[in-house]
N, C-alpha and C positions, 0 to 999 in steps of 0.2 A: 820690298816690304812686303807682299800679298802672299812671298815665299816662308815671310818671319812667323806668319799669324797663322798662316796653313799647319805652318811647323809646333810651331807654340795651342793650337787645338789639338792636333795629331797629340801631345807629350800630353797634356792635358786629359785627353779621353784615353790614353797607357796607363794613367794613375787613379785614373778613373776605373779601370780592373781590373788596378792592382790593389786597390782598396776593396772591391766588390767583392776578388777574390778570398783576399783575407780573410770578410766580416766574413764568408762564407765556409771559409777551411775553419776558420773555429765556432760557428756554431757546427759542425757537421762532428767536429770534436765530443762537442759538449753533448750529442742527441747522440751517440753511440757512446757516449763511458755512460749516461742515462741509462740506455738499451740494454744496458752489458751490465748495469748492476742489477735492471730492472731482473735479467734474465736468470741471473749468478743464488733470486730470490727468491723464483720462482721455480727452479731448480732447488735449492732447500726447503721450499714447499712440497713439495714433490716427488721427495724423500723421504719424509714427514707422516705426508699423508699413504704415503706406500708402507714405511712400519706397522701406520696402524692401520692398514685392512690387511696389511696379514695378522697383527696382533687380536682383528678378528672373527677374522678364516681361522686360526686358531681356538679358539673363544667358540664361536662356530658350533664346528668339528667335534670338537668339546660336550655344547649342550645336547647335537644331535645323539650323539654316542650316548650320552644319559637317559635323550627322554628312551633312544631305540632301547634301551636293558628296563624301561622304568611299565614299558607299555607289552613286554614282551615275553611270549611263557612262561616258564609255569606262574610266574608274577600275576600276567593277565591287568593289575591294576592298577593305578597311581599312590605312588605312596605319602602318604601322608591325607590321604581321601578314605572319610568311611565308606563300609557298601552300604550300596542308597538297593531296598530291593525295591526292584523294575513294579510303575504301575498299571 
């Protein structure tokens, strides 16, 4: 009789372990899927920000060239501003 009780306890423990493993595997699968989705979204954001950064770098380079031309001799003055006599 004692062996049957011990056997039943062992079987119950094994079922409990299987149930816990099943729950954790399911939770792990959900977490993995969530993190993969989050990672993909971050990759998309990174690509978008990289493109925007490249466009801003081009615009900055263009503006720097225009500023250089505006302040270079022989023009030596800013376009659109009147000459101001020194005080």
